N, C-alpha and C positions, 0 to 999 in steps of 0.2 A: 559575621561570616566573611571569609577572605574573598577578595575580588576573583571572579572566575575568568579563565582565559577567554579570548575573543573567538576562539575556534576550537570546539571540544565536543566529544561524544560522551563525556562523563555524565553520571547520573545528576539530575537536578539537585541544586543545593537545598531547596526548601519548597514548601507548598506554594508560596507566591510565584516562584519560578516555574513550577509545574503548571500553574494556572496560565502562564504565558503560552506554553505549548498547547494547552487545551483551547485557548482562544484561537490560535492559528488553525487547529484541527476543525473547530467549529466553523471558522471562516470558510474552509475548504468545502465542508458539507453544505453551507449556505449557497456557495457558488454552484456546486453540483446540482442541488435542488432547483435553483433558478434557471440554470442553463438547460437542465433536462426538461423543464416545463416549456422551453422554446423549441424543442426538437420536433420536427415534422417530416413527412416523407419528402425526400429530395435533398435534405441537408447532408453535406459531406462531413467526414471526419475532420478534415482541415478546418472547415467553418466552425464546427463545434469547439475545436481547440482555440481558434481565434476568439470565440466568445468567452471561453474560460480565461484566457490570458487578459483580455480587456477588463473583465469583471474583477479579477484579482488585482491587476494593476490599479484599478479604480478604488480598491479598498486597502491600499497601503502596502501591497507586496512589492518588495524591492530587490529580490534575488530568488534563486531557484535551486532546489536539489535537482529537479528536472522540470522541464516545461511540460504543459499538459499533453496527455495522450487521449485518444478516443478510438475505440475499436467497435465496429458495427458488424452485425450478421455473423458469419462463420469466423470472421477475424476476432470476435470475442472469445473464441476457443483456440486462437492462434493456429488455425488449420493451415498447414503448409508453410509455417514460419520456419525458416532455416538460417537466416542471417539477421543481424541486429537491425539493419535498415528497415526490415518489414514491420518493426514495432512503430515506426514513425507514422504520423497521421497521413492517410491516403485520400484519394478521390472517391472512395467507396461511399455510396449514397444510402441513407437510411430508408427502409421500406416498412410498410405496415407488417407487424408481427415479428420484426427483427429485434433480437437482443442487442444491447449496447453496454459498453463499459466506459466510464469517464474516470480518468486517473490524473491526479495533480499532486505536485510536491513543491509548494512555494515556501519562501522565507520572508518573514516580516519582522524588521527590527532585530535580526539575528536569530529569531526563533523559527523552527521549521516544523513541518508536518508532511505526511505522505499518505494520501487516501485513495481508495478505489470505490467506485459507486456503480452498482449494476442496475439495469432497468430493461424494460422492453416497450417498444412502441405498439400499443394495442394489446393483443392477447397472444400468448405462446405457452401452451401447456407444458412443454419440456422445460422452458425457463422456470415456470412456477414450481415444478417438481425439484429441479436443481436448487433453486433458491431456498425452498423449504428445508432441504437436506443440508444446505450450507450452514444453517444455524448451529448444527451440532459441532461443527469444526471450531467455532468460537469457544464453546464450552470445553471441548476436548483439549485444545491448546492451553487454555488457562489452567485447567486441572493438572496437566502434566508438567507445566512450568512450576506450579506450586509444589509439586512432588519432587522438584529438583532433578527430574530426568534430564539426561543430556540433550542438547539441541538436536544432535543427530538421531537419537532415539525418538524424539518427538516427531521429527520429520518422517521417520519410518512408520510411526503410528498413524500419522495423517495419510501416508501412502496406502497403508493397509486398509483404512476406512474407505478411501477412494475406490480401491479394488473391490472391497466387499459390496459397495453400492453400484458397481458396474460402470463407474465413470473413468475419466482420464485425468491424470495429473497434468494441469496446464502451467502451474508455476515452475515446473521443471524446464519449461521453455525459456524462462528468463535467463539473462546472462548470469552464470554462476549457479544456475538451477536453484535460486534462493526462494525460500518461503518468507524471508524477512531480512531486515538489515537495521543497523542502528541509525538513529537520528539524533540531532543535538543542536548546539549553537553554532551557527555558521557566520564567520567573520574573517578578519585578517586584512592584509594590505593588498591582496590581489583585486583586480577590478571585478565588478559585478557583471560578469559576462557569461554567456552560454557557449558550451563547446559540445555540440552534437550529442544529445540535447541536454546535457548536464551542466549545472552551474560550475564554473571553474573553481570557486571557493569550496564547493562541496567535493569536487574531485580531489582537491588538495587535502581536505580533511580525511576523506575515506582512504586515500592513498597512504597518508601518514599512519592512520590507525591500522591498516592492513599490515604494515611493517612492524609496528609496535606490538600489536596483538599476536602476530605470528611468533615473535620472540617469546611470548608467554604461552604458546600453544593454543591460541584462540583466534577468532576472526570477528570483525564487525559484520560479516555476512553469515546468514543462517541457512545452511543447507544440510545435506546428508553426508557430507564428506568428512574426512578425518579431522579437519580443523574445527568441526562442530561437535567433536566427541568430548564435550565438557559441560558441566552444569550451566544453567542460564547465567549470562553475565549481567550484573546490575547495570541499569540504564534504560533508555527508551528505545523500543524496537517497533518498527513499522512492519506489521505482520500481514501477509497477503495470500492466504490459501485460495487457490484458483482451480475450479473443476470444470470439466467439459463433457458433453455428450452430444453426438450427432450434429456437430457444427454449432452448438450452443455453449457459450462459456459464461460462468458466473463467478464472481469473486467479491470479497470485501477486503479492504485494507484500512487499518487503523493502528493507533499507537498502544502498545502494551508496556506498562511500567513494571520493570523487574527490580526488586530490591535484593538485599543479601539473603533474605529468608522468606520472601513472599512475592506476590505479583498481583496486579489488577489492571483492567483496561482503563485507559486514561479517562474515558467518558462512556456512559451507557445511554446518553441522550442523543442517539444517532438514528438516521433514517432506516437503516437495515434492521437495527434492533427493534424499533417500533413496528416495522412491517412484519417481522417474525412474531411479535407479541400479538398483533391484530389477527394474524392467521391462526395462532394457537387458540385465541379466544372465540373463534367462529364455531 
């Protein structure tokens, strides 16, 4: 196999390389599990993010797609979010019954992942209902990608399901209204620094890919716009459907592997997948 560029969103070259991405994604979920176990009433979003950063740094993370986020309470549903700075960790304190989302996108040895992890402190019946329904989005997205529907059509199908269930589309609040974006190998000669709150090497990569893909009528960002009116692009996609209802937000984010004629989730051994299976078995 030819040497790969130090900075690329191209599909993985072989299974061994794919395993490197899987290892980073698993590391993220270990971090989310362990930090979630420390959450208690009074903890702020900023403190939760500090815990995630320390944990990840202590386990070999040396760069970022973006630094960790945490959203507590109605911020999990992006209620009132109008400007990008509102996504940043705040002084909001966790309380009993509050939903929360932990989101992180580290790079270790050049290999990246981007995950979203939802939970609730104690009990919240609305969160339980939304989380149960969220399982269907994982199946729907994979099926439609395998059918080679355009990214924009898949986005519209997800929107239609959200509307039928009486929920709100919360991923439309993200910059670019994205439900997903490509991930890959992050390297190069730029310093491993963060620029509000994205890694500068990732910004260089995604900026270059935006230009290159636009020339081919595509984009490394997945939304419902014209640049997503094309069949799924082979590569690794961080997919993040996010639904909300009455100030409660629930999401998952994990890597989808897209090939020329098929697709599969990078890993099924994930906390939300196991949680849904346990609920189905009851």
